[in-house]
C-alpha positions in Angstrom: 85.5 94.2 93.7 87.1 93.0 97.1 89.5 89.9 97.4 87.2 88.2 98.8 84.1 88.7 96.3 87.0 87.5 93.8 87.6 84.6 95.7 83.9 83.1 95.8 83.3 84.6 92.1 86.1 83.1 90.1 87.7 80.4 92.2 84.5 79.3 94.3 86.4 79.8 98.0 84.6 81.3 101.1 87.5 81.8 103.1 91.3 81.9 102.4 94.1 79.7 103.6 96.3 80.7 106.6 98.5 83.2 105.3 97.1 84.1 101.6 94.9 87.3 103.2 98.3 88.5 104.6 100.2 88.2 101.6 97.2 89.4 99.5 96.8 92.6 101.6 100.6 93.4 101.3 100.7 93.1 97.6 97.4 95.4 97.8 99.8 98.4 99.8 102.2 97.9 97.2 104.5 96.3 99.4 107.1 93.9 97.5 106.4 90.3 98.7 107.9 87.2 99.1 105.8 84.3 99.6 107.1 80.7 100.8 104.2 78.0 100.8 104.2 74.5 100.7 102.5 72.8 97.3 98.8 72.9 97.4 99.0 75.6 99.8 97.6 78.3 97.6 100.4 80.2 95.9 98.6 81.2 92.7 96.1 83.2 94.4 97.8 85.4 96.3 99.3 87.0 93.3 96.4 86.2 90.9 93.5 88.2 92.7 95.7 91.3 93.5 96.2 91.2 89.5 92.6 91.3 88.7 92.0 94.2 91.4 94.7 97.0 90.0 96.0 97.7 86.8 99.2 97.1 87.2 102.0 94.7 85.6 102.5 91.2 87.6 106.2 89.7 87.9 105.8 86.2 89.4 109.2 84.4 89.6 108.6 80.6 90.3 111.8 78.7 91.5 112.0 75.0 91.7 114.7 73.4 94.8 114.6 69.9 95.2 
């Protein structure tokens, strides 16, 4: 399944928001990625979709800075 098929089937969206596809492609290419996005920008899709596509451990670190 492609990232676009997963986006539609599991999350119900037709297109990615700005920056999501860049982060997802980088993860799928095996690069280390740091994504800084506003609340509500769809960060979770950026790690959930690659996790559904590849069989390896995904480590997500969440920082709350106020």
